[in-house]
LODOKOL-216619 format. One record per residue (C-alpha): residue number from 1; residue in three letters; x, y, z. Coordinates in Angstrom, 1 decimal. Example, Ala and Ser with C-alpha at 12.3 -4.5 7.8 and 13.67 -1.06 7.14 Angstrom:
<pts>
    n  res      c1      c2      c3
    1  ALA    12.3    -4.5     7.8
    2  SER    13.7    -1.1     7.1
</pts>
This chain:
<pts>
    n  res      c1      c2      c3
    1  MET   -66.4    14.7    19.4
    2  SER   -65.3    16.8    16.2
    3  ASN   -67.7    19.1    14.9
    4  GLU   -66.6    19.3    11.6
    5  SER   -68.4    18.0     8.5
    6  GLY   -67.1    14.8     7.0
    7  LYS   -66.3    16.8     3.7
    8  ASP   -64.7    19.7     5.7
    9  ALA   -62.6    17.2     7.7
   10  LEU   -61.7    15.1     4.6
   11  THR   -61.0    18.3     2.7
   12  ARG   -58.9    19.8     5.5
   13  ARG   -56.8    16.8     6.3
   14  GLY   -56.4    16.2     2.7
   15  PHE   -54.5    19.7     2.8
   16  LEU   -52.7    18.8     5.7
   17  GLY   -51.3    15.8     4.3
   18  VAL   -50.4    17.2     0.7
   19  GLY   -49.2    19.9     3.1
   20  SER   -46.8    17.6     5.3
   21  ALA   -45.7    15.5     2.2
   22  ALA   -44.6    19.0     0.5
   23  LEU   -42.9    20.3     3.2
   24  ALA   -41.0    16.6     3.6
   25  ALA   -40.3    16.8     0.0
   26  ALA   -38.8    20.0     0.0
   27  SER   -36.8    19.4     3.4
   28  VAL   -35.2    16.3     1.3
   29  LEU   -34.6    18.4    -1.7
   30  ALA   -33.1    21.2     0.5
   31  SER   -31.0    18.6     2.1
   32  GLU   -29.9    17.4    -1.0
   33  LYS   -29.0    20.5    -2.6
   34  SER   -27.2    21.6     0.7
   35  ALA   -25.3    18.6     0.4
   36  ALA   -24.3    18.9    -3.2
   37  GLN   -23.4    22.6    -2.7
   38  GLU   -21.2    21.1    -0.2
   39  GLN   -19.7    18.5    -2.2
   40  ALA   -19.1    20.9    -5.4
   41  PRO   -15.8    22.2    -6.3
   42  TYR   -15.2    25.7    -4.7
   43  GLN   -14.7    28.7    -7.1
   44  GLN   -12.1    30.8    -5.3
   45  LYS   -12.6    34.5    -6.2
   46  SER   -10.2    36.1    -4.3
   47  ASN    -6.9    35.0    -2.5
   48  ARG    -8.1    36.3     0.9
   49  SER   -10.2    33.6     0.9
   50  SER    -7.3    31.3     1.3
   51  SER    -5.3    33.1     3.3
   52  ASP    -4.0    31.6     6.9
   53  PRO    -2.8    34.3     9.2
   54  GLY    -3.1    32.0    12.2
   55  PRO    -0.1    29.6    13.7
   56  THR     1.3    27.3    11.1
   57  ASN     3.5    24.2    10.3
   58  PRO     5.6    25.8     7.4
   59  ALA     7.4    22.8     6.7
   60  LEU     4.3    20.6     6.7
   61  ASP     2.1    23.2     4.7
   62  ALA     5.3    23.1     1.9
   63  ALA     5.3    19.3     1.9
   64  ASN     1.4    19.3     1.2
   65  PRO     0.5    21.9    -1.0
   66  ASP    -2.6    20.3    -2.4
   67  SER    -3.7    19.7     1.3
   68  ASN    -2.9    23.5     2.3
   69  SER    -4.5    25.1    -0.9
   70  PRO    -6.7    22.5    -2.7
   71  PRO    -6.9    22.2    -6.5
   72  GLN   -10.5    23.8    -7.4
   73  THR   -11.4    20.3    -8.6
   74  ASP   -11.6    18.6    -5.1
   75  ALA   -14.7    18.4    -3.5
   76  GLY   -16.5    17.3    -0.2
   77  GLY   -14.9    15.1     2.5
   78  VAL   -12.7    12.2     1.4
   79  GLN   -10.6    10.1     4.2
   80  THR    -6.8    10.6     4.3
   81  PHE    -5.3     8.3     2.2
   82  LYS    -1.4     9.3     3.0
   83  TYR     1.2     8.4     6.1
   84  PRO     4.8     9.4     6.0
   85  PHE     6.8     6.6     7.6
   86  SER     8.8     9.4     8.7
   87  LEU     6.0    10.0    11.4
   88  ALA     6.2     6.4    12.5
   89  HIS     7.6     5.2    16.0
   90  LYS    11.1     3.5    15.2
   91  ARG    12.1     0.7    17.2
   92  MET    16.1     0.8    17.8
   93  GLN    17.8    -2.4    18.3
   94  GLU    21.6    -3.5    18.3
   95  GLY    21.9    -4.3    14.7
   96  GLY    19.2    -2.1    13.0
   97  TRP    15.9    -0.9    13.5
   98  SER    12.0    -1.3    12.3
   99  ARG     9.1     1.1    12.0
  100  GLU     5.5     0.0    10.5
  101  VAL     2.1     2.2     8.9
  102  THR    -0.6     0.1    10.0
  103  GLN    -4.2     0.5    10.0
  104  ARG    -3.8     2.2    13.6
  105  GLU    -1.6     5.0    11.7
  106  LEU    -3.7     5.1     8.2
  107  ALA    -6.9     4.1     9.5
  108  VAL    -8.4     3.3     5.8
  109  SER    -5.6     1.0     5.0
  110  LYS    -7.8    -2.1     5.9
  111  THR    -6.1    -4.9     4.0
  112  LEU    -2.2    -4.2     3.8
  113  ALA     0.3    -2.9     6.4
  114  GLY     4.0    -2.2     5.9
  115  VAL     7.1    -2.3     7.7
  116  ASP    10.5    -0.3     6.9
  117  MET    13.4    -2.2     8.3
  118  ARG    17.0    -1.7     8.2
  119  LEU    19.8    -4.0     9.3
  120  THR    23.7    -3.5     9.7
  121  ALA    26.4    -5.8     8.1
  122  GLY    25.8    -8.9    10.0
  123  GLY    22.4    -7.9    11.9
  124  VAL    19.9   -10.1    12.1
  125  ARG    16.0   -10.2    12.0
  126  GLU    15.8   -13.4    14.2
  127  LEU    14.2   -16.8    13.1
  128  HIS    10.4   -16.2    13.2
  129  TRP     7.4   -16.5    11.4
  130  HIS     3.9   -14.7    10.9
  131  THR     0.3   -15.3    10.9
  132  ALA     0.4   -13.2     7.8
  133  ALA     2.0   -13.3     4.3
  134  GLU     5.3   -11.3     4.0
  135  TRP     6.1    -9.6     0.8
  136  ALA     9.3    -8.0     0.6
  137  TYR    11.2    -5.4    -1.4
  138  MET    15.1    -4.6    -1.1
  139  LEU    15.5    -0.6    -1.2
  140  TYR    19.3    -0.8    -0.5
  141  GLY    22.3    -3.0     0.0
  142  THR    22.2    -6.6     0.3
  143  ALA    20.7    -9.4     2.4
  144  ARG    20.7   -13.2     3.3
  145  ILE    17.4   -14.8     3.8
  146  THR    16.6   -18.4     5.1
  147  CYS    13.8   -20.5     5.4
  148  ILE    12.2   -24.0     5.2
  149  ASP     9.1   -25.1     3.2
  150  ALA     6.3   -26.7     4.1
  151  ASP     8.3   -30.2     3.7
  152  GLY    11.1   -29.3     6.0
  153  LYS    13.6   -28.3     2.9
  154  SER    15.8   -25.4     3.3
  155  PHE    16.0   -22.3     1.1
  156  VAL    19.0   -20.0     1.2
  157  THR    19.8   -17.1    -1.0
  158  ASP    20.8   -13.7    -1.1
  159  VAL    19.1   -10.7    -2.4
  160  LYS    20.1    -7.3    -3.5
  161  GLU    18.5    -3.8    -4.1
  162  ASN    15.4    -4.2    -6.3
  163  GLU    14.8    -7.6    -5.7
  164  LEU    12.2    -9.0    -3.6
  165  TRP    10.9   -12.2    -1.6
  166  PHE     7.9   -13.6    -0.3
  167  PHE     7.1   -15.9     2.7
  168  PRO     3.4   -17.2     3.0
  169  PRO     2.2   -17.4     6.5
  170  GLY     3.6   -19.8     8.8
  171  ILE     6.8   -20.2     6.7
  172  PRO     9.8   -19.8     9.6
  173  HIS    12.4   -17.3     8.2
  174  SER    15.2   -15.1     8.8
  175  ILE    16.8   -12.1     7.3
  176  GLN    20.7   -10.7     8.0
  177  GLY    22.7    -7.9     6.5
  178  LEU    25.6    -8.2     4.5
  179  ALA    28.9    -6.5     3.6
  180  PRO    29.5    -4.0     3.2
  181  ASP    26.9    -2.1     4.8
  182  GLY    23.9    -3.8     5.6
  183  CYS    21.0    -3.5     3.8
  184  GLU    17.0    -1.6     4.0
  185  PHE    14.2    -3.3     2.9
  186  LEU    10.3    -2.8     2.7
  187  LEU     7.6    -5.8     4.3
  188  VAL     4.1    -5.8     3.2
  189  PHE     1.5    -8.2     5.0
  190  ASP    -1.8    -8.9     4.1
  191  ASP    -3.4    -7.6     7.0
  192  GLY    -4.0    -4.1     8.0
  193  ASN    -3.8    -4.8    11.8
  194  PHE    -0.6    -6.7    11.5
  195  SER     2.3    -5.4    13.8
  196  GLU     6.2    -6.2    13.9
  197  TYR     5.3    -6.5    17.8
  198  GLU     3.1    -9.7    17.1
  199  THR     5.5   -12.1    15.8
  200  VAL     6.2   -15.9    16.3
  201  LEU     9.9   -15.3    17.8
  202  LEU    12.5   -18.1    18.4
  203  THR    13.9   -16.5    21.1
  204  ASP    10.7   -15.5    22.7
  205  TRP     9.3   -18.7    22.4
  206  MET    12.0   -20.8    24.3
  207  ALA    11.8   -18.2    26.9
  208  HIS     8.2   -19.1    27.2
  209  THR     8.3   -22.6    27.2
  210  PRO     9.8   -24.9    30.4
  211  THR    13.4   -25.4    30.0
  212  ASP    12.8   -29.1    31.2
  213  VAL    10.7   -29.6    28.4
  214  VAL    13.0   -27.8    25.9
  215  ALA    15.5   -30.2    27.2
  216  LYS    13.6   -33.2    26.6
  217  ASN    12.6   -31.8    23.2
  218  PHE    16.4   -31.4    22.1
  219  GLY    17.3   -34.3    24.1
  220  VAL    19.8   -32.5    25.9
  221  SER    20.5   -31.5    29.4
  222  GLU    18.8   -28.7    31.4
  223  LYS    22.3   -27.3    32.2
  224  SER    23.2   -27.1    28.6
  225  LEU    20.3   -24.5    28.2
  226  ALA    21.4   -22.2    31.3
  227  SER    22.7   -19.5    28.8
  228  MET    19.5   -19.1    26.4
  229  PRO    17.9   -15.7    26.0
  230  LYS    15.2   -14.8    28.7
  231  LYS    13.4   -12.6    26.4
  232  GLU    13.1   -11.7    22.6
  233  LYS    15.9   -10.4    20.5
  234  PHE    14.2    -9.3    17.6
  235  ILE    17.0    -7.6    15.7
  236  PHE    20.7    -8.4    17.0
  237  GLN    24.1    -7.9    15.9
  238  THR    26.4   -10.9    15.2
  239  ALA    29.2   -11.6    12.5
  240  VAL    28.5   -11.4     8.9
  241  PRO    27.7   -14.9     7.5
  242  GLY    30.3   -16.8     5.4
  243  PRO    30.0   -17.7     1.4
  244  LEU    26.5   -18.6     0.7
  245  ALA    27.3   -22.0    -1.1
  246  GLU    28.3   -23.1     2.3
  247  ASP    25.3   -22.1     3.9
  248  LYS    23.2   -23.4     1.5
  249  ARG    25.1   -26.9     1.7
  250  ILE    24.8   -26.8     5.6
  251  ALA    21.3   -25.8     5.4
  252  ALA    20.2   -28.4     3.0
  253  GLY    21.3   -31.7     5.3
  254  ALA    19.9   -34.6     4.1
  255  LEU    16.6   -33.5     2.9
  256  GLY    18.0   -31.3     0.3
  257  PRO    17.0   -27.9    -0.6
  258  SER    13.9   -26.8    -1.6
  259  PRO    12.4   -26.9    -5.2
  260  ILE    10.4   -23.6    -4.4
  261  ASP    12.3   -20.4    -5.2
  262  PHE    11.1   -17.8    -2.5
  263  ALA    13.1   -15.0    -4.2
  264  PHE    12.6   -12.9    -7.4
  265  ARG    14.8   -11.1    -9.5
  266  THR    12.8    -8.5   -10.6
  267  MET    15.4    -6.6   -12.8
  268  ASP    15.7    -9.7   -15.2
  269  MET    12.7    -9.8   -16.2
  270  PRO    11.7    -6.7   -18.8
  271  PRO     9.2    -4.1   -18.1
  272  THR     5.6    -5.1   -18.5
  273  LYS     4.7    -1.7   -20.1
  274  SER     7.6     0.9   -21.0
  275  ASN     7.7     4.1   -23.1
  276  LYS     9.5     7.6   -23.2
  277  SER     7.3     8.5   -20.0
  278  GLY     8.0     5.5   -17.5
  279  ASP     7.8     1.9   -16.9
  280  VAL     6.1    -0.5   -15.3
  281  ARG     6.8    -3.9   -13.9
  282  ILE     4.0    -6.4   -12.5
  283  ILE     4.8    -9.3   -10.4
  284  ASP     2.2   -11.7    -9.5
  285  ALA     1.3   -15.2    -9.5
  286  LYS     1.8   -15.5   -13.3
  287  ASN     5.4   -15.3   -12.7
  288  PHE     6.0   -15.6    -9.4
  289  ASN     4.0   -18.7    -8.4
  290  VAL     4.5   -18.8    -4.8
  291  THR     2.9   -15.3    -4.2
  292  THR    -0.3   -14.6    -3.1
  293  THR     0.3   -10.6    -2.9
  294  ALA     0.3    -8.9    -6.5
  295  ALA     2.4    -5.9    -7.2
  296  ALA     3.6    -3.3    -9.7
  297  ILE     6.9    -1.5    -9.8
  298  VAL     6.3     1.8   -11.5
  299  THR     8.6     4.4   -12.7
  300  VAL     7.1     8.1   -13.8
  301  LYS     9.6    10.4   -15.7
  302  PRO     9.2    14.1   -15.0
  303  GLY     6.0    15.4   -16.9
  304  GLY     4.6    11.8   -17.3
  305  VAL     1.4    10.9   -15.3
  306  ARG     0.3     6.9   -14.2
  307  GLU    -3.0     7.2   -16.3
  308  LEU    -6.6     7.7   -14.9
  309  HIS    -7.2     4.1   -13.7
  310  TRP    -8.8     1.6   -11.2
  311  HIS    -8.5    -1.4    -9.6
  312  PRO   -11.5    -4.0    -9.6
  313  ASN   -10.5    -6.7    -7.6
  314  ALA    -8.7    -5.1    -4.4
  315  ASP    -7.7    -2.4    -2.7
  316  GLU    -4.1    -0.8    -3.4
  317  TRP    -1.7    -0.3    -0.9
  318  GLN     1.6     2.2    -2.4
  319  TYR     5.0     3.0    -1.1
  320  PHE     7.1     6.1    -2.8
  321  PHE    10.6     5.3    -2.8
  322  GLY    11.8     8.3    -5.2
  323  GLY    10.9    11.4    -6.4
  324  LYS     7.9    13.4    -5.7
  325  GLY     4.4    13.3    -7.0
  326  ARG     0.5    13.9    -6.5
  327  MET    -2.6    12.0    -6.6
  328  THR    -6.4    12.7    -6.7
  329  VAL    -8.9    10.1    -5.4
  330  PHE   -12.4    10.3    -6.6
  331  THR   -15.0     8.6    -4.6
  332  THR   -18.9     8.1    -4.5
  333  GLY   -21.1    11.3    -4.2
  334  GLY   -19.0    13.7    -6.4
  335  ARG   -16.2    13.8    -3.8
  336  ALA   -12.6    14.3    -4.5
  337  ARG    -9.2    14.8    -3.1
  338  THR    -5.5    15.4    -4.1
  339  MET    -2.8    14.8    -1.9
  340  ASP     1.1    15.3    -2.3
  341  PHE     3.5    11.9    -1.8
  342  GLU     7.5    12.1    -1.6
  343  THR     9.9     9.4    -0.7
  344  GLY     9.0     7.5     2.4
  345  ASP     5.1     8.1     2.4
  346  VAL     2.4     5.7     2.0
  347  GLY    -0.5     5.9    -0.2
  348  TYR    -4.2     3.7    -0.1
  349  ILE    -7.1     3.5    -2.5
  350  GLN    -9.7     1.6    -1.9
  351  LYS   -11.2    -1.1    -4.4
  352  THR   -12.8     0.4    -7.6
  353  LEU   -11.7     4.1    -6.8
  354  PRO   -10.6     6.3    -9.9
  355  HIS    -7.3     7.9    -9.4
  356  TYR    -3.9     8.7   -11.1
  357  VAL    -0.3     9.6   -10.0
  358  GLU     1.3    12.7   -11.2
  359  ASN     5.3    12.9   -11.5
  360  THR     5.4    16.8    -9.9
  361  GLY     9.3    16.7    -9.0
  362  SER    12.3    16.9   -11.7
  363  THR    13.6    13.4   -11.2
  364  ASP    11.9    10.1   -11.6
  365  LEU     9.0     9.2    -9.3
  366  LYS     8.9     5.6    -8.4
  367  PHE     6.6     3.7    -6.2
  368  LEU     5.2     0.3    -5.9
  369  GLU     1.4    -0.7    -6.1
  370  MET     0.6    -3.7    -3.8
  371  PHE    -3.0    -5.7    -4.0
  372  LYS    -4.3    -8.6    -1.3
  373  SER    -4.7   -10.7    -4.5
  374  SER    -2.9   -13.6    -6.2
  375  TYR    -3.2   -11.5    -9.6
  376  TYR    -2.9    -7.8   -10.7
  377  GLN    -5.7    -6.4   -12.3
  378  ASP    -6.9    -2.6   -13.4
  379  LEU    -8.5    -0.9   -15.9
  380  SER    -7.8     2.5   -17.4
  381  LEU   -10.1     5.2   -18.4
  382  SER    -8.9     5.3   -22.1
  383  GLU    -9.3     1.7   -22.4
  384  TRP   -13.1     2.2   -21.2
  385  LEU   -14.0     5.1   -23.4
  386  SER   -12.0     3.8   -26.7
  387  HIS   -14.1     0.9   -26.4
  388  THR   -17.5     2.6   -26.0
  389  PRO   -19.4     3.6   -29.1
  390  PRO   -18.0     6.9   -29.8
  391  GLU   -21.2     8.5   -30.2
  392  LEU   -22.1     7.7   -27.0
  393  VAL   -18.7     8.8   -25.5
  394  ALA   -19.2    12.3   -27.6
  395  ALA   -22.7    12.7   -25.8
  396  HIS   -21.3    12.8   -22.5
  397  LEU   -18.3    14.9   -22.7
  398  ASN   -19.0    17.1   -25.6
  399  LEU   -15.9    15.8   -27.5
  400  ASP   -15.5    16.3   -31.2
  401  GLN   -14.4    13.4   -33.4
  402  ALA   -10.7    14.6   -33.5
  403  THR   -10.7    14.4   -30.0
  404  LEU   -11.8    10.9   -29.6
  405  ASP    -9.9     9.6   -32.3
  406  SER    -6.8    10.5   -30.1
  407  ILE    -7.6     9.1   -27.0
  408  PRO    -5.5     5.7   -26.6
  409  ARG    -7.0     2.6   -28.0
  410  GLU    -5.2     0.3   -25.4
  411  GLU    -4.1     0.7   -21.8
  412  THR    -1.1     2.9   -21.7
  413  VAL    -0.4     2.7   -18.0
  414  ILE     1.7     5.7   -18.1
  415  MET     1.5     9.0   -20.3
  416  PRO     2.5    10.5   -22.7
  417  GLU     3.3     7.7   -24.8
</pts>
């Protein structure tokens, strides 16, 4: 039994309680202060602090200067948002190859995945379909694509560099390289976990179906099926196809051709936005009604920048196919990271996170912006600030009236105008 008086005990308990609360509060404040200090931009006072005398990879360091020596505006830990196709495993076949960047390679990439594929002249990506939607962009050469629509009507056409196509999930299709040197194209799928190794292939399906069932299905003898492949072909070499018109006529049959155009002639449309610093072409369900994947094809000239902006409706998957650039992604908690990009690199920015893309090279920077959405949407910093009461903006950023008046009133996309 305590021998403290009630008053003394109450006073002491009150003191201890206040002391514990104060210590807890101080601990929280110290923790927050520590986190803030850790995330705050560093201030480098000497070159000695950034020296790296141990073993290095000079080639990788040279290709990633803003990771090797970050700008002082970077702060905190931001998940990597870059993966080069050059590091992806290349699946070699007679007739071409493929390589993929999925969530397995780039952990942040949860909504979209990409495949880079090359076909020789006559090389075939065999008849198949996917459980994910396929959006494709021609990087080089020409190809013949075929499919049937949901009504069983055929679609056959040729596509060339800078053109694209879209096949919804479950729509069976094929791709074949044409003369003189086949093609290379980028495939984008609306599933970060997608893999080219997990596709419904015609040859694989037949190899795993009892031969007597296939014979009954086709109304032929089992003997006539003896030479069918026993495993998938995936990509294989055959002769270059004949004239397009003849392939269209034969494929149409009694049903006739599909009324749906699964291809989009990108360069037949004028740029959505264009100025001295570059241009952008936006393709979504508004002008390509079959697609459920939105895209922007962006060109930024030397010295230009894809302005500070963000996308409210979807994550952004990027593919760089020309030039050199850098991008800073700013995220919650005062964190920011800058990374460098070159031809063949994939980038990924999560929904609503602000960023820019700057041309750091001497040639045009070209890249795709891809979204798992049927429509394209973005908001720019200039657009936001110029449509907010100027006194409020000035109070935030300490800007004078002349500077406020210079901010573009509308989204420009690429600066300077």
